[in-house]
C-alpha distance (Angstrom), angle and dihedral (degrees) to the residues before:
residue distance angle dihedral
M1 . . .
R2 3.80 . .
L3 3.77 130.6 .
V4 3.76 125.4 -163.5
W5 3.78 128.0 -168.9
C6 3.81 113.7 -156.7
V7 3.80 110.9 -163.0
L8 3.81 112.3 -176.0
G9 3.74 90.1 -35.5
A10 3.82 99.9 -41.3
C11 3.80 116.3 109.9
L12 3.82 128.1 -151.5
M13 3.80 124.7 -168.3
V14 3.81 111.3 -132.6
G15 3.80 123.4 -156.9
C16 3.78 122.1 -132.3
S17 3.83 101.7 -139.1
P18 3.84 112.5 118.5
T19 3.78 119.6 -117.5
Q20 3.82 124.1 -122.3
K21 3.75 112.7 -65.7
E22 3.78 116.3 -94.5
K23 3.73 122.1 -129.1
E24 3.80 108.6 -89.6
K25 3.74 133.1 -148.7
T26 3.84 95.3 -157.5
P27 3.80 128.6 108.5
V28 3.78 123.2 -93.5
P29 3.79 108.9 -69.3
D30 3.82 120.0 -101.8
A31 3.75 109.8 -165.6
G32 3.80 94.5 -169.0
V33 3.76 128.2 112.6
D34 3.81 121.3 -113.8
T35 3.78 123.0 -159.3
A36 3.83 114.9 -135.7
K37 3.78 94.9 -129.0
A38 3.84 118.2 -175.4
P39 3.81 109.2 -101.1
P40 3.87 116.5 -118.1
K41 3.81 90.7 -112.6
N42 3.74 129.2 21.3
P43 3.93 108.3 -131.3
F44 3.82 90.1 -166.1
A45 3.75 98.8 52.1
E46 3.80 93.4 111.0
L47 3.78 96.1 53.2
R48 3.84 113.4 105.4
P49 3.79 126.5 -173.3
T50 3.77 128.2 -125.7
E51 3.77 120.6 -145.5
I52 3.81 119.5 -114.8
G53 3.84 93.7 -175.5
R54 3.78 144.4 -74.3
H55 3.75 134.4 -79.5
P56 3.81 109.6 -151.0
E57 3.82 114.7 -116.4
G58 3.80 94.7 8.6
V59 3.79 143.2 -59.2
T60 3.82 121.0 -89.6
H61 3.82 100.3 174.5
L62 3.84 141.8 6.7
A63 3.84 128.4 -162.3
F64 3.82 135.8 170.8
S65 3.77 126.4 -140.6
A66 3.85 113.2 -112.7
D67 3.79 92.9 -98.4
G68 3.78 93.4 46.4
A69 3.84 91.4 -124.5
M70 3.82 94.7 116.6
L71 3.75 136.1 39.8
L72 3.80 128.8 -159.7
S73 3.74 129.9 -158.4
A74 3.86 127.3 -165.5
G75 3.74 120.4 -156.5
R76 3.78 153.1 -177.4
D77 3.82 88.9 -108.7
K78 3.85 87.4 76.3
T79 3.82 94.7 -110.3
I80 3.76 141.2 105.3
R81 3.85 115.3 -138.5
L82 3.86 123.8 -155.9
W83 3.79 116.5 -149.3
S84 3.79 140.2 -173.2
P85 3.76 101.4 -136.4
A86 3.81 92.5 -167.3
E87 3.81 92.6 54.5
R88 3.84 93.7 34.7
K89 3.76 91.9 -132.9
E90 3.80 139.7 122.4
L91 3.79 114.2 -112.3
R92 3.79 102.0 -172.0
S93 3.74 145.7 -29.5
L94 3.79 124.6 -120.0
A95 3.79 107.0 -147.5
G96 3.82 132.0 178.2
H97 3.79 108.0 88.1
T98 3.79 115.3 113.5
G99 3.81 95.8 -155.8
T100 3.77 138.9 42.8
V101 3.77 112.4 -58.2
A102 3.83 104.4 -125.5
M103 3.77 96.1 -167.5
A104 3.81 144.5 -28.8
S105 3.81 136.4 -159.8
F106 3.80 141.2 -171.2
S107 3.74 126.9 -110.1
P108 3.88 114.4 -113.1
D109 3.81 90.4 -100.7
G110 3.79 93.4 45.0
G111 3.75 94.3 -124.8
R112 3.81 97.9 110.9
V113 3.74 138.7 37.2
V114 3.86 126.1 -150.2
S115 3.85 120.4 -157.9
A116 3.79 136.0 -170.4
S117 3.79 122.5 -151.1
A118 3.77 146.3 -177.8
D119 3.81 87.0 -117.3
E120 3.87 86.1 79.7
S121 3.75 94.1 -111.0
V122 3.78 137.4 110.7
R123 3.78 115.4 -152.7
V124 3.81 136.0 -164.2
W125 3.79 118.4 -146.8
D126 3.81 134.8 -166.5
V127 3.85 108.0 -124.3
A128 3.84 95.9 -154.3
T129 3.85 95.4 54.0
G130 3.79 104.3 20.9
K131 3.82 88.6 -128.6
Q132 3.76 124.3 141.9
K133 3.80 111.7 -112.6
L134 3.80 101.7 -178.8
M135 3.78 140.6 6.2
L136 3.75 112.6 -154.0
R137 3.79 114.8 -160.0
E138 3.77 138.0 137.8
P139 3.82 118.6 -116.4
P140 3.86 113.6 -112.9
P141 3.77 115.2 -82.6
P142 3.82 118.0 -100.9
K143 3.75 116.8 -90.4
P144 3.82 109.4 -90.6
K145 3.86 114.4 -108.9
T146 3.85 97.8 -160.3
D147 3.77 138.1 37.1
E148 3.76 88.8 -112.1
E149 3.79 92.4 55.0
A150 3.86 89.3 47.2
Q151 3.80 92.4 52.1
A152 3.81 92.0 46.9
L153 3.82 90.8 49.6
A154 3.81 92.2 46.9
A155 3.82 90.7 54.6
I156 3.79 91.4 62.2
P157 3.81 116.0 82.7
P158 3.78 120.1 -129.3
P159 3.86 112.5 -83.1
Q160 3.80 95.8 -104.4
A161 3.86 106.9 172.8
N162 3.81 110.7 -125.9
W163 3.86 102.3 171.3
A164 3.76 141.6 12.6
I165 3.75 133.6 -179.9
F166 3.86 138.7 166.2
S167 3.74 120.9 -111.9
A168 3.81 114.8 -110.3
D169 3.83 92.1 -95.6
G170 3.82 92.6 45.7
K171 3.83 92.4 -123.5
S172 3.82 97.1 110.0
V173 3.80 138.8 42.5
I174 3.81 117.9 -143.1
A175 3.77 116.9 -161.3
A176 3.77 136.8 -175.9
Y177 3.86 121.2 -144.2
D178 3.81 140.5 -170.5
D179 3.84 91.5 -124.1
F180 3.80 91.3 78.9
S181 3.79 92.0 -94.5
I182 3.83 145.6 120.8
R183 3.74 113.4 -162.9
V184 3.82 129.2 -166.7
W185 3.75 117.3 -153.6
D186 3.76 133.3 -173.1
A187 3.78 105.7 -108.4
A188 3.84 93.6 -148.4
S189 3.88 103.3 43.0
G190 3.81 100.2 23.4
K191 3.81 90.5 -129.4
K192 3.86 118.1 145.4
I193 3.75 111.7 -112.5
R194 3.84 103.5 178.0
H195 3.72 139.1 7.5
L196 3.81 123.3 -160.3
R197 3.81 118.3 -168.7
D198 3.81 117.8 -162.1
E199 3.78 99.0 -172.3
G200 3.76 115.1 -129.9
C201 3.82 95.7 1.0
R202 3.80 123.8 105.4
Q203 3.77 109.7 -141.7
R204 3.81 106.3 -128.8
S205 3.77 97.0 178.8
V206 3.83 142.3 -13.5
H207 3.82 129.8 -149.9
L208 3.77 140.6 -178.3
R209 3.75 110.3 -104.7
K210 3.81 116.4 -113.3
D211 3.87 98.3 -157.8
A212 3.84 98.0 50.0
P213 3.82 142.0 -8.9
G214 3.81 110.7 -67.7
L215 3.80 142.3 60.7
V216 3.74 141.7 -68.0
S217 3.82 118.6 -156.1
A218 3.78 133.3 -175.6
A219 3.76 104.6 -134.8
G220 3.86 122.4 -167.1
C221 3.78 103.6 -154.3
M222 3.83 117.3 -155.4
D223 3.81 99.0 -151.1
D224 3.82 95.7 66.4
G225 3.81 103.7 8.2
V226 3.77 93.3 -120.9
T227 3.81 122.0 137.5
Y228 3.88 105.2 -141.3
L229 3.75 132.8 -165.4
R230 3.76 110.0 -120.4
F231 3.88 118.2 -160.4
F232 3.85 115.5 -160.0
D233 3.73 129.0 -175.7
E234 3.81 123.1 -131.8
A235 3.80 91.6 -87.5
G236 3.79 92.3 52.3
N237 3.80 97.5 -103.5
L238 3.78 113.6 146.9
Q239 3.80 107.7 -119.3
S240 3.81 100.4 177.1
S241 3.74 145.9 -14.6
Q242 3.77 123.2 -146.9
G243 3.84 132.3 -168.3
N244 3.76 146.4 62.3
E245 3.79 139.8 -164.9
T246 3.85 90.5 -63.7
Q247 3.82 96.3 41.5
D248 3.78 105.9 55.9
A249 3.83 115.4 169.2
H250 3.81 100.6 -150.7
F251 3.86 89.8 140.5
L252 3.81 129.9 19.0
A253 3.80 142.6 -178.0
F254 3.78 134.3 -171.2
D255 3.80 124.4 -150.5
R256 3.78 118.1 -130.1
Q257 3.76 96.9 -121.0
N258 3.80 94.5 64.1
R259 3.84 94.2 -115.4
F260 3.78 106.6 107.8
L261 3.81 143.5 32.4
V262 3.87 111.9 -171.1
T263 3.78 124.2 -165.3
A264 3.76 130.6 -172.1
D265 3.78 131.0 -156.9
G266 3.81 94.5 -151.9
S267 3.84 96.3 -120.6
A268 3.80 116.3 44.0
M269 3.78 118.9 -8.0
L270 3.78 147.1 51.8
S271 3.82 116.4 -159.3
I272 3.77 119.5 -154.4
Y273 3.85 119.4 -151.2
S274 3.70 136.2 171.4
A275 3.80 115.2 -107.2
Q276 3.82 87.4 -101.8
G277 3.79 91.9 55.1
S278 3.84 105.5 -100.6
F279 3.75 111.3 144.8
L280 3.84 114.0 -117.2
K281 3.82 110.5 170.3
K282 3.77 147.4 -38.4
V283 3.82 128.0 -115.9
M284 3.78 117.9 -156.5
M285 3.82 112.6 -132.2
G286 3.78 102.5 178.1
T287 3.81 92.9 -164.1
Y288 3.76 137.4 72.2
H289 3.82 114.8 -88.2
F290 3.80 133.6 176.7
C291 3.83 111.9 -175.0
L292 3.81 143.4 28.4
A293 3.78 136.1 -157.6
F294 3.77 137.8 168.9
G295 3.82 113.3 -126.3
P296 3.77 128.6 -131.8
D297 3.84 113.9 -45.9
D298 3.82 88.7 1.1
K299 3.79 90.2 -85.2
T300 3.86 92.2 130.5
L301 3.78 140.6 33.1
L302 3.78 112.8 -144.2
V303 3.86 121.9 -156.2
G304 3.78 122.2 -169.2
T305 3.88 112.3 -142.3
A306 3.74 135.7 -158.3
G307 3.86 91.8 -113.7
G308 3.82 97.8 63.0
E309 3.82 95.9 -95.7
V310 3.75 132.3 118.0
W311 3.82 110.4 -145.7
V312 3.81 116.3 -147.1
F313 3.80 123.0 -144.0
R314 3.79 128.0 -175.0
P315 3.90 117.8 -134.9
P316 3.01 139.6 -119.2
G317 3.79 91.1 38.7
F318 3.81 94.2 25.8
E319 3.79 94.7 -139.4
R320 3.78 114.2 168.0
E321 3.84 108.1 -107.2
G322 3.82 103.9 176.5
K323 3.77 144.1 -62.6
L324 3.79 144.9 -97.3
D325 3.78 116.4 -131.3
T326 3.78 119.0 -147.9
G327 3.77 91.0 -166.9
E328 3.85 88.5 -121.1
K329 3.80 132.5 98.2
E330 3.84 88.0 -144.4
A331 3.83 118.9 116.9
V332 3.83 116.7 -98.5
D333 3.80 99.3 -127.3
A334 3.81 99.9 170.6
M335 3.80 140.8 23.9
A336 3.82 137.3 -179.3
V337 3.80 132.0 -179.3
S338 3.82 118.2 -141.4
P339 3.81 113.9 -120.1
R340 3.80 87.4 -155.3
D341 3.78 103.5 57.4
G342 3.81 106.4 -4.0
S343 3.80 94.6 -113.7
L344 3.79 117.0 151.6
V345 3.77 121.5 -128.4
V346 3.80 120.4 -164.4
G347 3.76 131.8 -166.7
L348 3.83 119.8 -148.4
R349 3.76 129.6 -151.7
N350 3.86 88.8 -114.9
G351 3.81 90.2 57.7
R352 3.80 101.5 -103.6
I353 3.80 115.5 141.7
L354 3.82 111.3 -154.5
R355 3.80 132.9 -174.8
F356 3.82 127.6 -150.2
D357 3.81 123.8 -169.7
A358 3.80 114.7 -108.4
I359 3.78 119.7 -78.7
R360 3.78 118.8 -155.3
């Protein structure tokens, strides 16, 4: 495997050997497998959701602003919707994408939104006006001159944008693409700052590390079909890669206390890691699931399932404690926990956006 950082035209070869393990704050690893057995009594059986609204054609992602005053939903209808969760009303729609919006997120100050779409673009929006500020997209590659160049180009998937976030200071946009790339853009000018290529591996998502400066990506590699966790330092050097055929990282969630990173394969298994990437244990799900979130104060792990339920696990042992029932059989495709009051908002495949009171 070969990784190449391209910084304003200059390329640096990066080795793949992991660095010395950092000191960790997590419990002693337990490499066993737990089964998520149904608890004898569901302590959340009386909790009923209220509807905030509906996103036409289905919800793909949900996110709160840092103060919890605003919620966004991304959807298959090619829009991002802004909501007031307290008033349960839509504030405005951000329209312009020509493909499904895979996800969207707020800037740290809440004044902008960045979105990633199947139309191969990442866009930055002004929250106050709903207007598009930037469209971040690579120009088409030059026409190949030889058969070898044509074959090499054909082996690279189109640069569909799967994920986009702001840096901690809000000055950069970091985006993950299907064409084996993570790109870093200047959030003011729209110029590309860095370009990381992870050959043969579609970048499903990218996140800021919680344990140290740098990035974590979920990389779906074509040679073996495994989605790996990639840990990069601040300079873009690959420090470690975690995962195998039984530990796919299709979905992931960090806790806020820098103890755990949880990944899900979407069908059978949760994998529990330390924040630094050391494998701790597996938890058997036994049902399809599509999103993860830690609850208020990191006292619960919430897993959205295909059958309209949210399963509740209790760290640090990650025993299954109960479930929240949306009252629908539609898949829970997105979740977000309010930083204001700890309430849980879920997005269903049929477009309904529902709110549950906080569970602790």
